[in-house]
N, C-alpha and C positions, 0 to 999 in steps of 0.2 A: 393651538395651531390649526389653521384652516386648510383643508384639502378638499378635493371633490370625490364623491362617491355616489354611484348609481345616477350620474348626470346632475346631482345636486351638490351644493356646498357642504363638505364634511367638516365638522369641527370636532376636535378631540375634546369633547365636553367633560368627559371624566378621565382622571389620570390613569395611565397604564392600560388603556383600551386597545392597544395594539399588541397582539401575541406573536412571539416568534418561537416556533418549536425547533428542536435540535440546537438549543441555545449554546451549547458548548462545542458544537461541531465546526467543521471547516467553513462552511457558509453562514451558519446561524451566528457564530460568535462575531464574525465580521459584519453582518447585517445589523445586529443590535448596536454594535459600536458606532456605525454609520448613522442609524436613525437617532441614537441618543445624542450625538454631536450636533445633529440637525435641530435638536430641540424637542423631539418627541419624547414621551415617557412609555417605556416599553416593559411588557411583562414577558419574561423569559421562562419557557417550560423546560424542565430537566427532570431526569429520574433521581438525580442527586440533590442533596439540600445545599444550596448556595447562598452565599452572603449578597445582599443587595449592593448595588453601586449607584453612582449618580445617574438618575433618570431611568434606572433599571431595577425592576423588582422581579426576583426569581420565585417562581412556585414549583413545588415538587409534585409530580404526578407520573404514573405509569400509563401510557396510552392503551395498554392492554386491559386496563381497569377503567370501564366507562364512567363509573361514579367519580372516581378521583379526577378523571379528565373533565367531566361536566362541572365539578365544582371549580376546578382551575380555570375554566373559561367563563365563568360569571363575570359579566360586565365587559366582555371583549366585543369589539365591533369588527376589527380586521384581524385575521389570523393568516400568518405565513406557514405554510406546510413545507418543512424542510427535512422530513424524516426518511430514513431508510432503515433497512433491517438486516444488513450483511454482516452480523457479528457472529461470535461463536467459533467453534472448532471446525476442522475439515468435514466432520460428519454432518454439520448443521447447514452447509451452504445450499443444499437443495430445498430447505425449508424457508428461505427468505421470502420467496414470492407469496406464500400463504401467510406468512407473518405480516408482510406489507399490506396485504389485502385486508387483513383484520384491523390493522392500525388505521388504515384510510376509512374503513367502515365506522369504527369507534369514533374517529375524529369528526366525521360528518354528522353522526348522531348527536355527539356532545356539542357541536357547533350550532345545530338546528335547535337543540333544547335551550342553549344559552343566548339565542338571538343574535348570533354572528351575522353581520350584514356582507361580508366578502371574504373570500379565501384567495390567496396568492400561492401558487404551486410552482416550485422548480423541478422540472423533470429532465429527462434525457432526449436528445435529438434522435428521431427515429424515422426510418424510410417505411411508409405504410404499405408499400408494394411488396416488400420483402418478408420473409419468414424471420421474425425477430428472435434475438437471444432471450433466454428466460430473464435476464436482468432488464433489458430494454422493454420487453413485453410487459414486465411488472411495473415499470415506470409509467408506461402508457395506461395501464389498467387502473393505477393509483389516480391518475388524472381523471379517468372516466368515472371512477366511483365518486371522487369529490364533487364532480359536475353534475352527478345524478340527482342531487338534492334541489332544494329551492334557492340555495345561496349561490350567487354569481361567482364564478371562479375565473381568475386569470392564470393561464398556464404558460410559463416560459420553457421552452425546450432548448437545452444547451448542449453543444459539442463538448469535447474534452476541455475541462477547465484548468488553466495553468495558475498555480499558486502554491505557497508553502503549505504543506500537509494535505494537499489534494491527492486523493487515492490513485487515480490512473496516471496523473502526472508523476507522482512519487515513484510509482512502479517503473515507469520508462526512464526516470531520472537515475534511480539507483542502478539500472542495467548499464546505462552509459558510464557512470562513474566507475563501476567495478569490473567492466569487461572492455578490453581492447578489441577482441575478436568476439562477435556475437552471432550465435546460431539462432536463426529466427524462423518462425512458421510463416504461412502466406499472409496473415493478417497484417503484416508490416506494410503491405502494399494498399491497405485500405485507406481512403481519403478522410480526413478530418478537417475541421475548421476551428482550431483551438481558440479560446477566448480567455483573456486575463480575468482573474477572480474579481478584481476592483470594477471591471466593467459590468460583470454579472450582478455585483452588489448594487451599482448605479441603476441598472435596469429595474431590479427588484424594488428598490426604494422610490424611483420615479413612477412606477406604476400607480402609486397612491395618488399622484396628482393628475393623472390622465384618465377621464372617464371613457376615452375610446378603447382603453385596455379591457374594460369590464367584460367578463363572460367570453374571452377569446383566447386562442392558442397562438403563441408567437414562437418563432425559431430565432435563436441568438447564436452568433458565432463571431470570431474575430475577422480581420481583414485578410488573413493568409489561409489558402487552401493548401494541405500538403498531406503526404502519406506519413504514417507513423515513423517509417524509416527516415524519411526527410526531417521529421521533428527531432528525432534522436541525433541526427547529423548536425542539425542546427545547434543543439545543446552541447554536442561534442566539440563543435568549432568554438563555441562560447567558452568551453574549458580548455581550448587550445589543445585538444587530444585528437589522435587519428582513430577513426572507428572502422573496423573491417566487418561487414555483415555477410553471413552466409546463410542463404534462404533455403529451408528444407520443407517442401510442401506437405509431407506427411506428419509433421510435427503437430499433434493435436492440441486443442485448448487444455485438456487435462494434463498433458505432459508439460505444456507451457506454464500452467499454474504451479505444478511442482517445481519446475526450474526456477521460476520467480520466487517461490517460497524458500528455496535454498540459496539464492543469491541476494535477495533483497529483504528488508524488514516487513514486506507486505505478506501477510498470511495467505496460505493457499484458499482459505475460506472466503477471503475477500478477492484474491486474484482470479480465481476461476470465474466467477460472474462478470468481473471487469473484463477479462480477457475475451470471454464470450461476446460481449458487447462491442469489442473492437473489430469483429470479423466483417461488419458491413460499414459502408461509407456513411458519415455523419456530417453532411454539408447542408448549409441552409439553402432552401429552394424558395422560400418567401421572406424577403427582408422588410416587411411592412412595419415592424418595429422601429426601424431606423428613422422612418417618416414621422413617427409619433413621438419618439424619444431620441433626438439627434444626439450623437456621441462620436468623438474621434476615438475609434477603437485602437487599442494598443496592438502593435505587431508581436509576433510570436517571440522575437529576440527581445523586445522591450519587456514582454511578460516575463521571460526567463529571467532577465536582469533583475527586475523588481522581486520576483519570488526568491532569487538566491540571495540578494542583499538582506531580504527580510529574514531568511533563515540564519544568515550569519550574524545579524544584529540582535535578533531575539530567539536564541535557542530555547527549547523547552526546558522548564525547570525539572531538575533531576535530584534535588536534595534528599528526598526520601529513599533513593536509591544509592546513597553515597557508599554504605557499607557494602552492598552487593557489587557496586561498581569497582570497589577496591579488590574484592575477590576475584572479579572478572579480569581485571588488569593483571593480577599475579598469575592466574591461569593462562592468560594470553602469552605472557612472557615465558612461562614454563614450557608451553607447548612448542612455541617457536624454537627455544633452546634445545629441547629434546629432539625435535625433528632434525636440526642442524647436527646434533650429536649422532643421531642414527645414520645420517649421510656420511659423516666422517668415519664411524665405525665400519660402515659398509665398504668403504674404500679398502679397508684392511685386507679384504679377500685378495686384492691384487698386489699387495706389497708384503703381507705376512704368510699367506696360505701357499703351500706348495703343492697342493692337489691339482692335477691337470684337468679335472672335470670343470673348473671354474672358468675355463677358456673355451668351452664348447659353445656353439651358436646359441642354443636355448637358454643356457645360463646367462651369456651376454646379453641377450635380448630381454630376459627377465629383469637383469640389473638396470638396463636402460629405462624399462617401463618404471621400475621402482624408484629411480632418481627423479624421473619426470613427475611422478606422483607427489614425491616429497616437495618439490618446489612449487607445484601447482597448488598443493595444500597451503604452503606458506603465503603465496600470493593472495589466496582467497581469505586466509586467516587475517591478514594485515588489513583487508577490506571489511573485516567483521561479517563475512558472508558464511551462512550455516554450511554451505557446500564444503568449505575449507575444513571444518571440523568433522564433517562426514568422512571425507577422504582420509584425513589424518587418523580417524578411528579405525576405518577398514585397514589402511596400510599398517598401522601399528599392530593390530591383531594378526594379520598375515606374517609380519616380520617377527612378532613374538613367537608364533607357532613355528616358523621356519627355523629359527635359532634354537628352539627347544628340541625340534626333531634332529638338528645337526648335533647336539649334545645327547642324543637318545642313547648313545653307546655308554655313557657314564653310568647309567642305572641299569640297562638291559644287556650291555656288552655287545650290541648289534648297531651297525650304522644303517640309517635309512635314506638319507639324501645322496651322500657321496661316501668316498672313503673316510675312514676314521680321521677326524682333525687332529692336529698336533696339540700339545698341551697349551701352547700359547694361544692357539685358535679356540681352544675349549674355554679358556679364561676369557678370552674376547667375546665369545658367544653369551657368557653369563653377564658380562658388562652390557652388552646389547640388549639382552632380556630385561635387565633393570630399566635401561632407558626406555625401551619399547612399553613397559608396564606403566611408566610415568606418562608417556604419551597417550595411552589407553584411557587412563584416569582423567587426565586434562581435557582430552577431546570429548569424552563422554560429559564432563561437567559443563564445559562450553557449549556444546550442542544443546543441551537441555536449558541452559541459562538464556540462550538466544531465543529459544522457543518461548520461554516465560517472558522476556522482554517484548517479543512480538505480541503476545497476548495482552500484555498490559499497555501496549502502544508506546512503550518507553524506547527513545533512541539510544544507540550506542555510540 
């Protein structure tokens, strides 16, 4: 297949001479599919051993091992750089910038040794006049490292990418799906120019045909400019849901990342750098790419519709987690039943208990908060949000201790909370203690199972 490179006609004279890194990732897997359908033969780079498919050969290499990487790039003429390094636990998120720097340096060395003729890199849309977040600064520095050698680099800088499995979009999408009332920091007022993932793939693949893109940086974005709050409202309207947004300026990115970690399947180690990058506007200031590669860009609503239909029609495979999922569902049912049981048992204070203390303002207020916590936990649990299991765990421990103290007199002949309860209330307390214990165990199991699913990248 003939294409143009360095101003001359480029012929893919040897098979699999186009390399795509991040071959199993959000962008890489789609780009490989698109190029392969167009007739190219592609080499996909992965840390895992993968089986070859039609027009695609996979090679296994670790980008932190320069020898493995150099061997994997033998015979490569064009290389797509689609790597990032925002993996690991919460303690690792600060290290991603240094890892990305090493990756880019190794990639350039290996590409130079292997005779690669061109690199195409997808980075993030940045405002050079502002102090950038660590994530966006790292994306910019990766581009600079790749361009520092003798290999011409085409860099595309994208705003938020809308597509199934996209990190930033998934974070916003889950928040809208799981919350009717949203407490947000000031970054929800930042402007973005969201772009459909299919349009990004088109730009990446068409760069092969355009010598004008060689050695240049281009900004890419969709036709709509909007704040992140407006984007969430568009998605909310798409779902026919009402969304109430309460903005709190002092809510920091650190607190926001923990909140996202508790509400959505996006890990805090990924959410923190992503949220940091949402603080500044990411809009296209130079649309030169649209003159070189004409394209009818999809609107935000079109992009959301395509992404949603794709997620519904092609859910991720979960067969290897079938046994775990069964245990998860059982625990999920148990915790909801036990919380309802706690709520019913709690009402008995007002129809079985004859102690006057239960009608004091402090006691009534505590009961109100307790019931609100129960039903809040149930709402979040039904949405598989880790916050629900956290609330249920804290609530069940507090309830367990409260009812143990109310029965303190049984062993020590002294009442701690109020007057000595009647025999029927004592029996009721022991029943409640059993229900609270079950809730403690179920909430603990579910809280850590969800963390495990997040780490594995497994949907619930």
